[in-house]
C-alpha positions in Angstrom: 16.5 61.9 59.8 14.4 65.1 59.9 14.5 67.4 62.9 11.7 69.3 64.7 12.3 73.0 64.7 10.5 76.3 64.4 7.3 75.0 65.9 4.7 77.8 66.2 3.2 77.0 69.6 4.1 75.5 72.9 4.1 71.8 73.6 2.7 71.0 77.1 3.4 67.8 78.9 2.7 66.4 82.3 6.1 67.3 83.9 7.6 70.1 81.8 6.7 72.9 79.4 8.8 74.6 76.7 8.3 77.9 75.0 8.8 77.1 71.4 8.9 80.8 70.4 12.0 81.4 72.6 13.6 78.2 71.7 13.2 78.6 67.9 15.6 76.4 66.0 17.0 74.9 69.2 14.7 72.1 70.2 15.7 68.9 68.3 15.2 65.2 68.7 17.3 63.5 71.2 20.3 61.8 69.9 19.6 58.5 68.3 21.9 55.7 67.3 22.6 54.9 63.7 20.9 51.5 64.0 17.8 52.9 65.6 14.6 52.3 63.6 12.2 55.2 64.1 9.3 53.0 63.6 10.3 50.6 66.5 10.0 51.7 70.1 13.0 50.8 72.1 11.3 50.3 75.4 7.8 49.7 76.8 5.3 52.5 77.1 5.4 52.2 80.9 9.1 53.1 81.2 8.9 56.2 79.1 7.1 58.4 81.6 9.7 57.6 84.3 12.6 58.4 82.0 11.2 61.6 80.5 9.3 62.9 83.4 5.9 63.0 81.9 3.8 62.7 78.8 3.2 65.3 76.0 -0.3 63.9 75.5 -2.8 62.1 77.8 -2.5 59.1 75.6 1.1 58.4 76.8 2.7 58.8 73.4 6.4 58.0 73.5 8.8 60.9 73.1 10.9 59.4 70.3 8.0 58.9 68.0 7.9 59.1 64.2 9.6 62.4 63.3 7.5 62.8 60.2 4.4 63.6 62.4 6.3 66.6 63.8 7.3 67.5 60.3 3.7 67.6 59.2 2.9 69.8 62.2 5.7 72.1 61.2 4.3 72.4 57.7 0.9 73.3 59.0 2.4 75.9 61.3 4.3 77.4 58.4 1.1 77.6 56.4 -0.6 79.5 59.2 2.3 82.0 59.4 2.0 82.6 55.7 -1.6 83.3 56.1 -3.0 80.1 54.8 -6.1 78.4 55.8 -6.9 78.1 59.4 -6.1 74.5 59.4 -4.1 74.6 62.6 -4.8 77.9 64.4 -3.1 76.7 67.5 -0.7 73.9 68.4 -3.3 72.7 70.8 -5.8 72.0 68.2 -3.3 70.3 66.1 -2.1 68.1 68.8 -5.7 67.3 69.8 -6.3 66.1 66.2 -3.1 64.1 66.4 -3.9 62.5 69.7 -4.7 58.8 69.2 -3.9 58.9 65.4 -1.4 56.4 64.0 1.9 58.0 63.0 1.9 56.1 59.7 -1.5 57.6 58.8 -0.1 61.0 59.5 2.8 60.2 57.3 0.4 59.2 54.5 -1.3 62.6 54.8 2.1 64.2 54.6 2.9 62.4 51.4 -0.4 63.5 49.9 0.3 67.2 50.8 3.7 66.9 49.2 2.2 65.6 46.0 -0.4 68.3 46.0 2.3 70.9 46.5 4.3 69.4 43.7 1.4 69.6 41.3 0.7 73.2 42.3 4.2 74.4 41.4 3.6 73.9 37.7 3.8 71.4 34.9 7.5 71.7 34.2 8.6 68.6 36.2 6.9 65.4 34.9 5.4 62.9 37.3 6.9 59.5 37.8 3.9 58.0 35.9 4.5 60.4 33.1 8.1 59.5 32.8 7.2 55.9 32.0 5.0 56.9 29.2 5.9 58.6 26.0 7.9 61.8 26.7 8.2 64.7 24.4 11.4 65.0 22.3 12.6 68.0 24.4 12.3 66.1 27.6 14.0 63.0 26.1 16.8 65.2 24.9 17.1 66.8 28.3 17.5 63.3 29.9 18.7 61.1 27.1 19.8 57.4 26.8 23.2 56.7 28.3 25.9 55.9 25.9 27.7 52.6 26.0 30.8 54.4 27.5 28.7 55.9 30.3 27.2 52.5 31.1 30.7 51.1 31.5 31.8 53.9 33.8 28.5 53.6 35.7 29.0 49.9 36.1 32.6 50.2 37.1 32.4 52.9 39.7 29.1 54.6 40.2 29.9 55.6 43.8 33.1 57.2 42.8 31.5 59.3 40.2 28.9 60.5 42.7 31.5 61.5 45.2 33.4 63.5 42.6 30.3 65.3 41.5 29.4 66.2 45.1 32.9 67.5 45.7 32.8 69.7 42.6 29.4 70.9 43.5 27.8 69.6 40.3 24.5 68.2 41.1 23.3 66.7 37.9 19.7 66.0 37.1 20.4 62.4 37.3 21.4 62.6 41.0 18.3 64.7 41.6 16.1 62.2 40.0 17.8 59.4 41.9 17.2 61.1 45.3 13.6 61.9 44.3 13.1 58.3 43.3 14.5 57.0 46.6 12.3 59.4 48.5 9.2 58.3 46.7 10.1 54.7 47.1 10.5 55.2 50.8 7.1 56.9 51.0 5.6 54.0 49.1 7.1 51.5 51.5 5.9 53.4 54.5 2.4 53.6 52.9 2.2 49.9 52.6 3.2 49.4 56.2 0.7 51.9 57.3 -2.2 50.0 56.0 -1.1 46.9 58.0 -0.7 48.9 61.2 -4.0 50.7 60.9 -5.9 47.4 61.4 -4.1 46.9 64.7 -4.7 50.5 66.1 -7.6 51.7 68.2 -9.8 53.7 65.8 -11.5 55.6 68.7 -10.3 59.2 68.9 -11.4 62.4 70.6 -12.1 64.2 67.4 -14.0 63.1 64.3 -12.2 60.2 62.4 -10.8 61.2 59.0 -11.7 59.3 55.9 -8.8 57.0 54.6 -7.0 58.6 51.7 -6.8 56.4 48.6 -3.2 56.2 47.6 -2.2 56.4 43.9 0.6 53.8 43.3 3.8 55.4 42.6 5.9 53.8 39.9 9.6 54.5 39.5 10.3 55.7 36.0 12.2 53.1 34.0 15.5 54.5 32.8 16.3 53.7 29.1 19.1 51.1 28.8 22.3 51.8 26.8 23.3 49.9 23.7 25.8 47.9 25.7 23.3 47.0 28.4 20.9 45.8 25.7 23.7 43.8 24.1 24.3 42.2 27.5 20.7 41.1 27.7 21.1 39.5 24.3 24.2 37.6 25.2 22.5 36.4 28.4 19.7 35.2 26.2 17.1 37.4 27.9 15.8 37.6 24.3 12.3 39.0 24.7 13.4 41.8 27.1 16.3 42.7 24.8 14.0 42.8 21.8 11.6 45.1 23.7 14.5 47.6 24.3 15.7 47.3 20.8 12.2 48.2 19.6 12.2 51.3 21.9 15.6 52.3 20.5 14.3 51.9 17.0 11.3 54.0 17.8 13.7 56.7 19.1 15.6 56.6 15.9 12.4 57.1 13.8 11.3 60.0 16.0 14.8 61.6 15.8 14.8 61.3 12.0 11.3 62.8 11.8 11.4 66.6 11.1 8.5 67.2 13.5 10.2 65.6 16.4 12.4 68.5 17.5 12.1 71.3 15.0 13.7 71.8 11.7 16.8 73.3 13.1 17.7 70.3 15.2 16.8 67.8 12.5 19.0 69.4 9.9 22.0 70.0 12.1 25.1 67.8 11.5 25.2 66.6 15.1 21.6 65.4 14.9 22.2 63.6 11.7 25.3 61.9 13.1 23.5 60.9 16.2 20.6 59.5 14.2 23.0 57.5 12.0 24.8 56.1 15.1 21.6 55.1 16.7 20.4 53.4 13.4 23.7 51.6 13.2 23.4 50.5 16.8 19.9 49.2 16.1 21.1 47.1 13.2 24.0 45.7 15.1 21.7 44.8 18.0 19.4 43.1 15.6 22.2 41.1 14.1 23.3 40.0 17.6 19.8 39.2 18.6 19.2 37.1 15.5 22.4 35.2 16.0 21.3 34.2 19.5 17.8 33.4 18.3 18.9 31.0 15.6 21.5 29.5 17.9 18.7 28.6 20.3 16.8 27.1 17.3 19.8 24.9 16.5 20.4 23.9 20.1 16.8 22.8 20.5 17.5 19.6 18.4 20.5 18.6 20.4 19.0 18.9 23.9 16.8 16.4 25.6 14.2 19.1 25.9 13.6 22.4 24.2 14.2 24.6 27.3 12.7 28.0 28.0 14.8 29.9 25.5 12.9 28.4 22.5 9.7 29.9 24.0 11.5 33.3 24.1 12.4 32.9 20.5 8.7 32.4 19.6 7.7 35.5 21.6 10.4 37.6 19.9 9.2 36.4 16.5 5.6 37.2 17.3 6.6 40.6 18.7 8.6 41.5 15.6 5.8 40.3 13.3 3.4 42.6 15.1 6.0 45.4 14.8 6.1 44.8 11.1 2.3 44.9 10.9 2.2 48.2 12.8 4.8 49.7 10.6 3.0 48.6 7.5 -0.2 50.2 8.8 1.4 53.5 9.8 1.3 56.6 7.6 5.0 57.2 7.4 5.9 53.6 6.2 8.4 54.0 3.4 9.8 51.1 1.4 13.5 50.5 1.4 14.0 50.8 5.2 14.8 48.2 7.8 11.1 47.3 8.1 9.6 44.8 7.5 12.2 42.6 9.2 10.2 39.4 8.5 11.5 37.4 11.5 9.2 34.5 10.7 10.7 34.3 7.2 14.2 34.5 8.8 13.2 31.7 11.1 12.3 29.5 8.2 15.7 30.4 6.6 17.4 29.6 9.9 15.8 26.1 9.9 17.0 25.6 6.3 20.5 26.5 7.4 20.2 24.2 10.4 19.2 21.3 8.2 22.0 22.0 5.8 24.6 22.2 8.6 23.4 19.0 10.3 23.2 16.7 7.3 26.5 15.1 6.0 27.9 17.1 3.1 28.0 15.5 -0.4 31.8 15.6 -0.5 31.7 12.7 2.0 30.2 10.4 -0.7 33.0 8.3 -2.2 32.9 6.5 -5.5 31.4 3.0 -5.0 30.3 3.8 -1.5 27.2 5.9 -2.1 25.0 3.5 -0.3 26.9 4.1 3.0 26.6 7.9 2.6 22.9 7.7 1.8 22.4 5.6 4.9 24.1 8.3 7.0 21.6 10.8 5.5 18.7 8.6 6.4 19.8 8.1 10.0 20.6 11.8 10.6 17.3 13.0 9.1 15.2 10.6 11.1 17.0 11.5 14.3 16.7 15.3 13.8 13.1 15.2 12.7 12.3 12.9 15.7 13.9 15.5 18.0 12.0 18.3 16.3 8.7 16.4 16.9 9.6 15.9 20.6 11.0 19.3 21.4 9.8 21.8 18.9 6.3 21.1 17.8 4.8 21.8 21.2 6.5 25.2 21.6 5.5 26.8 18.4 2.0 27.9 17.7 -0.1 25.8 15.4 -0.2 28.4 12.7 3.6 28.1 12.3 3.2 24.5 11.1 6.7 23.9 12.5 7.1 20.2 11.8 6.2 20.8 8.2 8.8 23.6 8.0 11.5 21.3 9.6 10.6 18.4 7.3 10.6 20.6 4.2 13.9 22.1 5.1 15.6 18.7 5.6 13.9 17.6 2.3 15.4 20.5 0.4 18.8 19.9 2.0 18.8 16.3 0.9 17.7 17.4 -2.6 20.7 19.7 -2.9 23.1 16.9 -1.9 21.6 14.4 -4.4 21.7 16.9 -7.2 25.3 17.7 -6.5 26.1 13.9 -6.5 24.2 13.2 -9.7 25.9 16.0 -11.6 29.1 13.8 -11.7 29.7 10.4 -13.2 28.5 7.5 -11.1 29.4 3.9 -11.0 26.8 1.3 -11.8 26.6 0.3 -8.1 26.1 3.9 -7.1 23.4 4.3 -9.7 21.4 1.4 -8.3 21.9 2.8 -4.7 20.7 6.2 -5.8 17.6 4.9 -7.6 16.7 2.5 -4.8 17.0 5.4 -2.3 14.8 7.6 -4.5 12.1 5.1 -5.1 12.0 3.1 -1.9 14.2 3.9 1.0 13.4 7.6 1.3 9.7 7.2 1.2 9.6 4.1 3.3 12.3 4.5 5.9 12.5 8.3 6.2 9.2 9.9 5.5 7.3 6.8 6.5 9.0 6.9 9.9 8.8 10.6 10.8 5.2 10.9 9.8 3.9 8.0 11.9 2.7 10.3 14.7 2.8 13.7 13.0 1.3 13.7 9.6 2.6 16.2 7.0 1.6 17.4 3.6 3.8 15.3 1.3 2.6 17.1 -1.8 4.4 20.3 -0.7 7.8 18.5 -0.5 8.2 17.8 -4.2 10.5 15.2 -5.8 14.0 14.8 -4.6 15.4 14.9 -8.2 13.8 16.1 -11.4 12.3 13.6 -13.8 15.0 14.2 -16.4 17.7 13.4 -13.9 16.0 10.1 -12.8 15.5 9.1 -16.5 19.1 9.8 -17.1 20.1 7.6 -14.2 17.9 4.7 -15.6 19.4 5.1 -19.1 22.9 5.0 -17.7 21.9 1.8 -15.9 20.7 0.2 -19.1 23.8 1.4 -21.0 26.0 -0.1 -18.3 24.2 -3.5 -18.6 24.6 -3.4 -22.4 28.2 -2.6 -22.1 28.8 -5.3 -19.5 27.1 -8.0 -21.7 28.9 -6.9 -24.8 32.4 -6.3 -23.5 32.9 -8.0 -20.2 31.2 -11.2 -21.1 32.9 -11.5 -24.4 36.2 -11.1 -22.6 35.2 -13.8 -20.1 34.3 -16.2 -23.0 37.6 -15.6 -24.8 39.6 -16.3 -21.6 37.6 -19.5 -21.0 38.1 -20.7 -24.5 41.9 -20.6 -24.0 41.6 -22.9 -21.0 39.6 -25.6 -22.9 42.7 -26.7 -24.9 45.2 -26.0 -22.1 43.3 -28.3 -19.6 42.4 -31.1 -22.0 44.5 -33.5 -20.1 42.5 -32.8 -17.0 39.2 -34.5 -16.4 37.1 -31.6 -15.1 33.3 -31.8 -15.5 32.5 -28.2 -14.4 33.7 -24.9 -15.6 33.0 -21.5 -14.0 31.8 -19.8 -17.2 28.1 -20.0 -16.5 28.5 -19.0 -12.9 30.6 -16.0 -13.8 28.3 -14.7 -16.5 25.2 -15.2 -14.4 26.6 -13.5 -11.4 27.4 -10.4 -13.3 24.0 -10.2 -14.9 22.2 -11.4 -11.8 23.4 -8.4 -9.8 21.9 -6.0 -12.3 18.7 -8.0 -12.5 18.2 -8.2 -8.7 19.1 -4.6 -8.0 17.0 -3.2 -10.8 14.0 -5.3 -9.7 14.5 -4.1 -6.2 14.2 -0.5 -7.4 10.9 -0.9 -9.2 9.2 -3.3 -11.6 9.5 -1.0 -14.6 13.3 -0.7 -14.3 13.6 -4.4 -13.5 11.7 -5.2 -16.7 13.9 -3.0 -18.8 17.1 -4.3 -17.3 15.9 -7.9 -17.8 15.1 -7.2 -21.4 18.5 -5.6 -21.9 20.2 -8.5 -20.2 18.2 -11.1 -22.2 19.2 -9.5 -25.5 22.8 -9.4 -24.5 22.7 -12.9 -23.2 21.2 -14.2 -26.5 24.1 -12.7 -28.3 26.6 -14.2 -25.8 25.0 -17.7 -26.1 25.3 -17.6 -29.9 29.0 -16.8 -29.5 29.3 -19.6 -27.0 27.6 -22.0 -29.4 30.1 -21.0 -32.1 33.0 -21.6 -29.8 31.8 -25.0 -28.8 31.3 -26.0 -32.4 34.8 -24.9 -33.3 36.1 -26.8 -30.3 34.5 -30.1 -31.4 35.4 -29.6 -35.1 39.0 -29.3 -34.0 39.1 -32.3 -31.6 36.4 -34.7 -32.8 39.0 -36.9 -34.5 42.3 -35.4 -33.2 42.1 -35.7 -29.4 44.8 -38.4 -29.4 45.3 -39.9 -26.0 43.2 -37.3 -24.3 39.9 -39.0 -25.0 38.8 -39.0 -21.4 39.7 -35.3 -21.1 37.8 -34.6 -24.3 34.7 -36.3 -23.0 35.0 -34.5 -19.6 35.4 -31.2 -21.3 32.3 -31.9 -23.5 30.3 -32.7 -20.4 31.6 -29.5 -18.7 30.5 -27.4 -21.7 27.0 -29.0 -21.6 26.7 -28.4 -17.9 26.7 -24.7 -18.5 23.5 -24.9 -20.5 21.0 -25.6 -17.6 22.2 -22.6 -15.7 22.0 -20.4 -18.8 18.5 -21.7 -19.6 17.2 -21.0 -16.1 18.5 -17.5 -16.3 16.9 -17.0 -19.6 13.5 -18.1 -18.2 13.9 -15.8 -15.3 14.6 -12.8 -17.5 11.7 -13.7 -19.8 9.2 -13.6 -16.8 9.6 -9.8 -16.5 8.1 -9.1 -19.9 7.5 -12.2 -22.0 5.7 -10.3 -24.9 8.7 -8.1 -25.7 11.4 -10.7 -25.3 10.1 -13.6 -27.5 12.8 -13.2 -30.1 15.6 -13.0 -27.6 14.2 -16.1 -25.8 14.0 -18.0 -29.0 17.5 -17.2 -30.0 18.9 -18.0 -26.6 17.1 -21.4 -26.4 18.1 -22.3 -29.9 21.8 -21.7 -29.1 21.5 -23.8 -25.9 19.7 -26.6 -27.8 22.4 -26.8 -30.4 25.1 -27.0 -27.8 23.3 -29.8 -26.0 22.5 -31.7 -29.1 26.0 -31.4 -30.4 27.5 -32.6 -27.2 25.1 -35.5 -26.9 25.8 -36.5 -30.4 29.6 -36.4 -29.7 29.2 -38.5 -26.6 26.9 -40.9 -28.3 29.3 -41.4 -31.2 32.2 -42.0 -28.8 30.1 -44.7 -27.1 29.0 -46.4 -30.3 32.5 -46.4 -31.7 33.2 -48.9 -29.0 30.0 -51.0 -29.0 29.2 -51.1 -32.8 31.5 -54.1 -33.5 29.6 -56.1 -31.0 26.2 -55.4 -32.6 27.6 -57.0 -35.8 27.9 -60.3 -33.9 24.3 -60.3 -32.8 21.5 -62.4 -34.4 23.7 -64.9 -36.0 24.0 -68.7 -35.6 26.8 -68.3 -33.2 24.7 -65.7 -31.3 22.2 -68.4 -30.3 24.9 -70.2 -28.2 27.2 -67.2 -27.4 26.2 -64.3 -25.1 29.6 -62.6 -25.0 28.8 -59.9 -27.6 25.7 -58.7 -25.8 27.5 -58.8 -22.5 30.3 -56.6 -23.9 27.7 -54.1 -25.2 26.1 -53.9 -21.7 29.5 -53.5 -20.0 30.7 -50.8 -22.3 27.5 -48.8 -21.8 27.8 -49.0 -18.0 31.4 -48.0 -18.2 30.8 -44.9 -20.3 27.9 -43.9 -18.2 30.1 -43.7 -15.2 31.4 -40.5 -16.9 28.2 -39.5 -18.6 26.4 -39.4 -15.3 28.5 -36.4 -14.3 26.4 -34.4 -16.7 23.7 -32.2 -15.2 20.1 -33.5 -15.2 18.4 -32.0 -18.2 21.1 -32.7 -20.7 21.8 -36.1 -19.1 18.2 -37.1 -19.8 18.6 -36.2 -23.4 21.8 -38.2 -23.6 20.4 -41.3 -21.9 17.3 -41.3 -24.1 19.3 -40.9 -27.2 21.6 -43.7 -26.2 18.6 -45.9 -25.3 16.9 -45.2 -28.7 20.1 -45.8 -30.6 20.9 -49.1 -28.8 17.4 -50.4 -29.6 17.7 -49.2 -33.2 21.0 -51.0 -33.6 19.5 -54.2 -32.1 16.4 -54.1 -34.3 18.7 -53.5 -37.3 20.6 -56.6 -36.4 17.4 -58.6 -36.4 16.1 -57.2 -39.7 19.3 -58.2 -41.4 17.9 -61.8 -41.5 21.2 -63.5 -40.9 19.4 -66.3 -39.2 16.3 -68.3 -40.4 14.4 -70.6 -38.1 13.8 -74.0 -39.8 12.1 -75.6 -36.9 9.8 -74.8 -34.0 12.6 -75.6 -31.5 14.9 -73.1 -33.2 12.2 -70.4 -33.1 11.7 -71.0 -29.4 15.4 -70.7 -28.8 15.6 -67.5 -30.8 12.5 -66.0 -29.2 13.9 -66.9 -25.8 17.2 -65.1 -26.5 15.4 -62.0 -27.7 13.2 -61.9 -24.6 16.2 -62.3 -22.3 18.3 -59.6 -23.9 15.3 -57.3 -24.2 14.8 -57.7 -20.4 18.5 -56.9 -19.8 18.3 -53.8 -21.9 15.2 -52.7 -20.1 16.8 -53.1 -16.7 20.0 -51.4 -17.9 18.3 -48.2 -19.1 16.0 -48.1 -16.2 19.0 -48.0 -13.9 20.4 -45.2 -16.1 17.1 -43.3 -15.6 16.0 -43.3 -19.2 12.6 -41.9 -19.8 12.1 -43.7 -23.1 10.5 -46.8 -21.6 8.3 -47.1 -24.7 11.2 -48.6 -26.5 11.4 -51.6 -24.2 8.3 -53.4 -25.8 9.7 -53.6 -29.3 11.9 -56.7 -28.8 9.2 -58.7 -26.8 6.7 -58.1 -29.7 9.2 -59.3 -32.3 10.0 -62.4 -30.2 6.2 -63.2 -29.9 5.8 -63.0 -33.7 8.6 -65.5 -34.2 7.3 -67.8 -31.5 3.5 -67.9 -32.3 2.1 -70.8 -34.5 -1.4 -69.8 -35.6 -2.0 -67.0 -38.0 -4.7 -65.2 -36.0 -2.4 -64.9 -33.0 0.4 -63.6 -35.3 -2.1 -61.1 -36.9 -3.1 -59.8 -33.4 0.5 -59.4 -32.3 1.4 -57.6 -35.5 -1.5 -55.3 -35.0 -0.3 -54.4 -31.5 3.2 -53.8 -32.8 2.0 -51.5 -35.5 -0.1 -49.4 -33.1 2.8 -49.0 -30.6 5.3 -48.3 -33.3 3.5 -46.5 -36.1 6.7 -46.1 -38.1 6.9 -49.8 -38.8 6.3 -50.9 -42.4 5.3 -54.0 -44.3 8.9 -54.7 -45.2 9.8 -54.9 -41.5 7.0 -57.4 -40.8 7.9 -59.4 -43.9 11.5 -59.6 -42.6 10.2 -60.9 -39.3 8.1 -63.5 -41.1 11.2 -64.6 -43.1 13.2 -65.1 -39.9 10.3 -67.1 -38.5 10.4 -69.3 -41.6 6.8 -68.7 -42.8 6.7 -70.0 -46.4 3.0 -70.0 -47.1 2.1 -67.0 -49.2 -1.5 -67.0 -48.2 -0.7 -66.8 -44.5 2.0 -64.2 -45.1 -0.5 -62.1 -47.1 -3.1 -62.2 -44.4 -0.6 -61.0 -41.9 0.8 -58.2 -44.1 -2.7 -57.0 -44.9 -3.0 -56.1 -41.2 -0.2 -53.7 -41.6 -1.7 -52.3 -44.9 -5.0 -51.7 -43.3 -3.5 -49.8 -40.3 -1.3 -47.7 -42.6 -4.4 -46.7 -44.7 -6.5 -45.8 -41.7 -6.8 -42.3 -40.5 -6.0 -43.3 -36.9 -2.3 -43.5 -37.7 -0.7 -40.2 -37.1 2.6 -39.0 -38.4 5.3 -40.0 -35.9 8.0 -37.6 -34.7 11.6 -38.6 -34.6 11.5 -38.8 -30.8 8.9 -41.7 -31.1 10.5 -43.3 -34.1 12.3 -46.7 -34.0 11.8 -48.6 -37.2 12.0 -45.6 -39.4 15.8 -45.6 -39.1 16.1 -49.4 -39.7 17.0 -50.1 -43.4 15.1 -52.4 -45.7 16.4 -55.9 -46.2 18.7 -56.2 -49.2 18.0 -58.3 -52.3 20.7 -60.8 -51.4 18.9 -61.5 -48.2 15.7 -62.0 -50.1 17.3 -64.5 -52.4 18.6 -66.4 -49.4 15.1 -66.4 -48.1 13.8 -67.8 -51.3 16.3 -70.6 -51.4 15.5 -71.4 -47.8 11.9 -71.7 -48.7 12.7 -74.2 -51.5 14.8 -76.2 -49.1 12.2 -76.2 -46.5 9.5 -77.4 -49.0 11.7 -80.2 -50.3 12.6 -81.2 -46.8 9.0 -81.5 -45.8 8.1 -83.6 -48.8 11.0 -85.9 -48.2 10.1 -86.4 -44.6 6.5 -87.3 -45.4 7.6 -90.1 -47.8 9.9 -91.8 -45.3 8.7 -94.5 -43.0 8.4 -93.6 -39.4 11.5 -94.5 -37.6 13.3 -93.3 -34.6 15.7 -90.5 -35.3 19.3 -91.1 -34.4 21.0 -89.0 -31.8 23.3 -87.6 -34.4 20.3 -86.1 -36.2 19.1 -84.6 -33.1 22.5 -83.0 -32.4 22.4 -81.6 -35.9 19.0 -80.0 -35.3 20.3 -78.6 -32.1 23.2 -77.0 -33.9 20.8 -75.4 -36.4 
């Protein structure tokens, strides 16, 4: 608190007067308490006169007023004594000017005088404003940056250091500057309060009112921070402020290293060099710490629900450093090889790359045979991280940073490095398919397609995940694996299955797992390759088809060897042999369907393989059908020899046995799968009809009367109906065979030649393979002896044979082609029968008409 002393004149009041000349250095302010505010009046203005006995001025100003007004008066009085201007020739004039004026206004005037006096003393001491700006090297050297050790001491016990310095009498420049700063701050605070109080005061005064003095804002000079304090800002993640101080420290280093900064002597001295090196090292260490915190913030931004304020500070630091690089590049003293340019934007991209590499699963986690699971982890993590980047990061970075493109490209490159490391080793076939499917489909569809739904990116900048050579190598490895599987694995499966055929001959099994095993192994390759892309699926299908054709040829040879070995040596295992034959045939439909499916991928390039595969399957089916057909006819052939004889007219047992044996065998044959079964039932149907027609064509019975022809025609029609019903139940598709026996029975039964000619014409058109000898044999059975009539009927067959309408008949539509021609013995018997019939007719015409005896009728019935 200032005191009032050495006033040059006398203060006069209402109740007392004091001679200031006689009381020099004796009159002081009354004692005040420590808690007393000089700007607050303890009592009312009315109580003051009574307690002090009067007023100094007419305006009843309290006695314990602002002491700075008295100090201003004292300064004016001193100036008068020194012979200054006549600003206050007498204390009376001064007090008259002070009467009614606010003490705060007077205090502002005092501050202005102090500033003017400070400027008049010289330019050695810089102003507070000047301390903020750029100082000269000598001034910076005089008041330098605190070291880290000094900062620690200052932080630990600043008051203790000050007491010790006062005790020793060392008043450092720092203490002076601190006191000066506090004084100026106090003046500034009072100046602000003054402007508020002036609005509440009465502006009327006895003298002329002074113009308000415009105050220049006083700014406290910012003291440079030590390295340790800057480091604390970094660790507290006050990143932008820390970077600002680091830039200032870096600027100091450059100025210290410059020869023009402090003279040649200081620059070349060892101490200056050591100090410069230490500062440069501190700058680099601070930048390392700053970058560590910056990139930690970048990493944390993907793991938090929101980006937070720190990411914005990162962007500000990057922009500030980029501007510093630009300023350095445009400066005259920029020399290459130094710390600049620091390229923080480039470092940021590198940090994002490291972030992506650290977040994604490492390639060592991929285990053999489980690559699909590892790739799925990659997919999930990449989608999650890029989604977080889109939510938290994109809005913080400026648009020119293209931040989402940078994040996506970084993750893309991280995935590329992992896939390249995986493909450098040997992969299993399942892992190859997983890799190719991920490259062609999953990555583009489920990763890039997902993350770019709301934020489009430039996909052309990403590039392929793997080089073209690597992808082609994977596809070639896939094809080689399929070839090896077909060649080695399937051959081994066939050999193991062949051993079981003989070992399980006593077991009636109608299905074997051969086809299912082979197709499952090839099906996996076909489906997975087709899922990758159409081109790879076509190549794998072609490779599978070629290998399958070779396998089916081997299978055909094994089946042929099996039947050659057991066709006549199966012993008591006939049922097991038939069952095994059916089981082998049942493999063919599955193989044929798989061949057709493989051929659909690229039919033009797989014609040869398709032909070879189908040929092998056809041979297996035909061989098995022939074996089963032969086994059936070995049982029913003896009964065909009993047909179309005299006893046959009155005995139906042979035909019934044939029908029963066919039904019994087809109880086993029906276990055959549909396509081969149809071939079997058609073949049995055709062969049964062929054997039946052959029995008719043998001519072992000749009808000598109309009644006998009717009986024979009736039996033929009945048995033909039974055969038709039987094979219809067996689901035979050769229904065209059923009309042969009814046509033959009609030729035997009809009387007039035109009707017989018409029936023969229908028979020839339905069965183009019939010949004149077959019709002649039917006429012989009918008992037709007139050569003229026979020739007319046979000419019908000749005319149809010579016409162009008759096409060459395939074996599938042939019936009479396999029926042999009637032997000469049979022809001789027919000739003798004709002579007997002629003689009998002549003898009958010469006899008188008489009633036939019952014995004769019985004889005719027997015939």
